[in-house]
VMD Tcl script that draws the C-alpha trace (Angstrom):
set ca {
  {1.89 18.31 -39.85}
  {-1.74 19.27 -40.05}
  {-1.31 19.90 -43.77}
  {-0.15 16.27 -44.08}
  {-3.37 15.11 -42.45}
  {-1.81 14.35 -39.07}
  {-3.80 15.05 -35.93}
  {-1.28 16.58 -33.52}
  {-1.50 18.60 -30.34}
  {0.43 21.71 -29.46}
  {2.39 19.68 -26.90}
  {3.44 17.14 -29.55}
  {4.61 19.90 -31.89}
  {6.52 21.56 -29.04}
  {8.14 18.26 -28.04}
  {9.14 17.60 -31.66}
  {10.60 21.09 -31.98}
  {12.59 20.73 -28.73}
  {13.90 17.35 -29.85}
  {15.05 18.79 -33.18}
  {16.67 21.77 -31.42}
  {18.66 19.39 -29.19}
  {19.85 17.45 -32.23}
  {20.83 20.70 -33.95}
  {22.81 21.84 -30.89}
  {24.78 18.59 -30.72}
  {25.44 18.82 -34.45}
  {27.16 22.20 -34.12}
  {29.15 21.60 -30.92}
  {32.25 20.22 -32.72}
  {32.40 23.43 -34.77}
  {32.48 25.76 -31.79}
  {35.84 27.10 -30.63}
  {36.68 26.13 -27.03}
  {37.54 29.04 -24.75}
  {41.19 27.94 -24.39}
  {41.70 27.33 -28.12}
  {44.27 29.32 -30.05}
  {43.08 30.59 -33.41}
  {45.78 30.88 -36.06}
  {44.83 32.23 -39.47}
  {47.10 30.32 -41.84}
  {45.59 31.78 -45.02}
  {48.71 33.65 -46.11}
  {51.31 31.54 -44.32}
  {53.72 28.98 -45.73}
  {53.92 25.54 -44.16}
  {57.16 26.54 -42.41}
  {55.53 29.68 -41.00}
  {52.61 27.62 -39.69}
  {54.93 25.10 -38.03}
  {57.04 27.89 -36.52}
  {53.94 29.63 -35.17}
  {52.58 26.40 -33.68}
  {55.94 25.69 -32.08}
  {56.02 29.19 -30.61}
  {52.48 28.84 -29.20}
  {53.30 25.46 -27.64}
  {56.50 26.77 -26.05}
  {54.59 29.74 -24.67}
  {51.97 27.48 -23.11}
  {54.59 25.14 -21.65}
  {56.50 28.09 -20.17}
  {53.34 29.46 -18.53}
  {52.53 26.02 -17.16}
  {55.97 25.53 -15.60}
  {55.86 28.98 -13.97}
  {52.64 28.22 -12.10}
  {53.73 24.80 -10.88}
}
mol new
graphics top color blue
foreach p $ca { graphics top sphere $p radius 0.5 }
foreach p [lrange $ca 0 end-1] q [lrange $ca 1 end] { graphics top cylinder $p $q radius 0.2 }
display resetview
């Protein structure tokens, strides 16, 4: 900023940096895996294998939910 001829204080630079950090954090939130998410690596799976695995995971979750209620 100083190199651009702007007259800025330390507080202004710090505020600008904090503002940019907050924007960066919000930008990455959608890419973070929630704690309860199930990660399935489908790299070497056929479409049928993926669907079968998803179905199995859903049934497992539904079974656990009905046991606790």
